[in-house]
C-alpha positions as CSV (number, residue, x, y, z in Angstrom):
1,X,0.0,0.0,0.0
2,X,1.1,3.6,-0.6
3,X,1.7,5.6,2.6
4,X,3.3,9.0,3.4
5,X,6.3,9.0,5.6
6,X,8.4,12.2,6.1
7,X,6.4,13.8,3.4
8,X,7.3,11.1,0.8
9,X,5.1,8.6,-1.0
10,X,6.3,5.2,0.0
11,X,5.2,1.7,-1.2
12,X,4.9,-0.1,2.1
13,X,4.8,-3.9,2.2
14,X,5.2,-6.6,4.8
15,X,6.9,-9.8,3.5
16,X,8.4,-13.0,4.8
17,X,11.8,-11.5,5.2
18,X,14.2,-11.0,8.1
19,X,15.4,-7.5,7.5
20,X,14.1,-4.0,6.9
21,X,14.7,-2.9,3.3
22,X,14.4,0.5,1.6
23,X,14.8,0.6,-2.2
24,X,14.8,3.6,-4.5
25,X,14.5,3.2,-8.3
26,X,16.1,5.4,-10.9
27,X,12.7,7.0,-11.2
28,X,12.7,8.1,-7.6
29,X,10.1,5.6,-6.5
30,X,10.5,4.5,-2.9
31,X,9.5,1.2,-1.3
32,X,9.8,0.0,2.3
33,X,9.7,-3.8,3.0
34,X,9.6,-5.1,6.6
35,X,9.1,-8.5,8.2
36,X,5.4,-9.5,8.7
37,X,5.5,-9.1,12.5
38,X,6.8,-5.5,12.5
39,X,4.3,-2.8,13.5
40,X,3.6,0.3,11.5
41,X,5.2,2.5,14.2
42,X,8.4,0.4,14.1
43,X,8.5,0.4,10.3
44,X,8.0,4.2,10.0
45,X,10.5,4.9,12.7
46,X,13.1,2.9,10.8
47,X,12.4,4.8,7.7
48,X,12.7,8.1,9.6
49,X,16.1,7.0,10.9
50,X,17.3,6.5,7.3
51,X,15.7,9.7,6.0
52,X,19.1,11.4,5.4
53,X,20.2,8.4,3.3
54,X,16.9,8.4,1.4
55,X,17.2,12.1,0.5
56,X,20.7,11.5,-0.9
57,X,19.6,8.6,-3.0
58,X,16.6,10.6,-4.2
59,X,18.8,13.4,-5.3
60,X,21.1,11.0,-7.1
61,X,18.1,9.4,-8.9
62,X,16.8,12.8,-10.0
63,X,20.2,13.8,-11.4
64,X,20.4,10.6,-13.5
65,X,16.8,10.8,-14.7
66,X,16.6,11.5,-18.4
67,X,13.0,11.9,-19.5
68,X,11.8,10.6,-22.8
69,X,10.6,13.4,-25.1
70,X,10.0,11.3,-28.2
71,X,12.4,13.6,-30.1
72,X,13.5,12.4,-33.6
73,X,16.4,10.0,-33.3
74,X,15.6,9.0,-29.7
75,X,15.4,5.3,-29.0
76,X,12.7,3.7,-26.8
77,X,11.7,0.1,-26.0
78,X,8.4,-1.2,-27.2
79,X,7.7,-4.8,-26.0
80,X,11.4,-5.3,-25.5
81,X,12.7,-4.3,-28.9
82,X,14.5,-1.0,-29.7
83,X,12.3,1.4,-31.6
84,X,13.6,4.7,-33.1
85,X,11.6,7.9,-33.2
86,X,11.1,9.2,-36.7
87,X,9.4,12.2,-38.2
88,X,6.1,12.5,-40.0
89,X,3.6,15.2,-41.0
90,X,0.8,12.7,-40.7
91,X,-0.5,10.6,-37.7
92,X,1.5,9.4,-34.8
93,X,2.1,5.7,-35.4
94,X,4.3,2.7,-34.8
95,X,5.5,1.1,-38.0
96,X,8.0,-1.8,-37.5
97,X,11.0,-0.5,-35.6
98,X,10.1,3.2,-36.1
99,X,7.7,5.3,-34.1
100,X,6.6,8.3,-36.2
101,X,5.8,11.6,-34.4
102,X,5.2,15.1,-35.6
103,X,8.5,16.6,-34.4
104,X,7.3,20.2,-34.8
105,X,4.7,19.6,-32.1
106,X,5.1,21.2,-28.7
107,X,7.1,18.7,-26.6
108,X,4.3,18.2,-24.0
109,X,1.8,17.6,-26.8
110,X,4.2,15.2,-28.5
111,X,4.7,13.1,-25.4
112,X,0.9,13.1,-24.7
113,X,0.1,12.0,-28.3
114,X,2.8,9.3,-28.3
115,X,1.7,8.0,-24.9
116,X,-1.9,7.7,-26.1
117,X,-0.8,5.6,-29.1
118,X,1.4,3.4,-26.9
119,X,-1.5,2.9,-24.4
120,X,-3.7,1.8,-27.3
121,X,-1.0,-0.6,-28.4
122,X,-0.7,-2.0,-24.9
123,X,-4.4,-2.4,-24.5
124,X,-4.8,-4.3,-27.8
125,X,-1.9,-6.6,-26.9
126,X,-3.3,-7.1,-23.3
127,X,-6.7,-8.1,-24.7
128,X,-5.1,-11.0,-26.5
129,X,-3.4,-12.3,-23.3
130,X,-6.5,-11.8,-21.3
131,X,-8.5,-13.8,-23.8
132,X,-5.8,-16.5,-23.6
133,X,-5.7,-16.8,-19.8
134,X,-9.5,-16.4,-19.4
135,X,-10.0,-19.5,-21.6
136,X,-7.4,-21.5,-19.7
137,X,-8.2,-20.4,-16.1
138,X,-11.9,-19.6,-16.3
139,X,-11.1,-16.4,-14.5
140,X,-12.4,-13.1,-15.8
141,X,-12.0,-9.5,-14.5
142,X,-15.0,-7.2,-14.2
143,X,-12.9,-4.4,-15.7
144,X,-9.4,-3.5,-16.8
145,X,-7.7,-0.1,-16.6
146,X,-4.3,1.1,-17.8
147,X,-2.6,3.8,-15.7
148,X,0.9,5.3,-15.5
149,X,1.7,3.6,-12.2
150,X,5.4,3.2,-11.4
151,X,5.3,1.4,-8.0
152,X,3.6,-1.8,-9.4
153,X,3.4,-3.4,-12.8
154,X,-0.2,-4.5,-12.1
155,X,-2.7,-4.8,-9.3
156,X,-6.0,-6.5,-8.6
157,X,-9.0,-5.6,-6.4
158,X,-10.4,-9.0,-5.5
159,X,-13.6,-7.4,-4.1
160,X,-14.5,-5.5,-7.2
161,X,-12.8,-7.9,-9.6
162,X,-11.0,-5.0,-11.4
163,X,-7.4,-5.3,-12.6
164,X,-5.1,-2.4,-13.3
165,X,-2.1,-2.7,-15.6
166,X,0.9,-0.3,-15.6
167,X,1.2,1.7,-18.9
168,X,4.9,1.1,-18.6
169,X,4.5,-2.6,-19.5
170,X,4.5,-1.5,-23.1
171,X,8.3,-1.2,-22.8
172,X,8.9,-4.7,-21.5
173,X,9.1,-7.9,-23.5
174,X,5.7,-9.5,-24.2
175,X,6.3,-12.4,-21.8
176,X,6.3,-9.8,-19.0
177,X,2.8,-8.7,-20.0
178,X,1.7,-12.3,-20.3
179,X,2.9,-13.1,-16.8
180,X,1.5,-9.9,-15.2
181,X,-2.0,-10.6,-16.6
182,X,-1.9,-14.2,-15.4
183,X,-0.6,-13.0,-12.0
184,X,-3.4,-10.6,-11.6
185,X,-6.1,-13.0,-12.8
186,X,-4.9,-15.5,-10.2
187,X,-5.5,-12.8,-7.5
188,X,-9.2,-13.0,-8.4
189,X,-9.1,-16.4,-6.7
190,X,-6.2,-16.0,-4.2
191,X,-5.8,-12.5,-2.7
192,X,-2.3,-13.1,-1.3
193,X,1.0,-14.6,-2.6
194,X,0.8,-17.7,-0.5
195,X,1.3,-21.3,-1.5
196,X,-2.0,-21.7,-3.2
197,X,-1.4,-18.6,-5.3
198,X,2.1,-19.9,-6.3
199,X,0.8,-23.3,-7.1
200,X,-1.7,-21.7,-9.6
201,X,1.2,-19.9,-11.3
202,X,3.3,-23.1,-11.3
203,X,0.4,-25.0,-13.0
204,X,-0.4,-22.4,-15.6
205,X,3.1,-20.8,-16.2
206,X,6.0,-22.9,-15.0
207,X,8.6,-20.3,-16.1
208,X,7.0,-17.4,-14.1
209,X,9.9,-17.1,-11.7
210,X,12.3,-16.4,-14.5
211,X,10.1,-13.7,-15.9
212,X,9.6,-12.2,-12.5
213,X,13.3,-12.2,-11.9
214,X,13.9,-10.4,-15.2
215,X,11.3,-7.8,-14.3
216,X,12.9,-7.2,-10.9
217,X,16.4,-7.0,-12.2
218,X,16.0,-5.5,-15.7
219,X,12.6,-3.9,-15.9
220,X,13.8,-0.4,-14.9
221,X,16.3,-0.4,-17.7
222,X,13.5,-0.8,-20.3
223,X,10.8,1.4,-18.8
224,X,10.0,4.8,-20.3
225,X,10.7,7.8,-18.2
226,X,7.9,10.3,-18.5
227,X,6.8,13.4,-16.5
């Protein structure tokens, strides 16, 4: 869950771990993981004790951050492959390994227009994987949304049956989207990540641990950086 500590948005989670962990991505996203038995007060006090270190890491992350502007010649990843930004006077579109934009457009307008096209590309691809896994598992969400979430690749509200996918999945190889969709569908039946949940993943997608490892270790290198 997202909480505010020391004025910062923090993705706070309890896990079956022994130590307290704070991680900061190159996007400046912060997560705090603690053992399951730790209270909120203890967890927040630990974070506050490391606030100086967090601020330094945040500053370093901001300095390294290079936002994607979809300028001609820029390279981005689309489903794991390198795509080069090209110029057109027509519609924004992805054609093979070139993403055509109107380079004379205002930068903010260009980013917004390009993002809209990429969101549509992701939605179309996601529909194919939802169809696949719905047939196999018999599980079906009540609704699917795509948002520019950076703390999680996907989420599921078991009570409402709604699934959210991160817009940034459009940058990762397709097997990552495939896995995330199955992962969230399984949450419609199993709310947590316990043995029953993992057994579902093992049954439907034996290679899921390799894909999860790739996303954890390499996902940030592929993801777009937007305002």
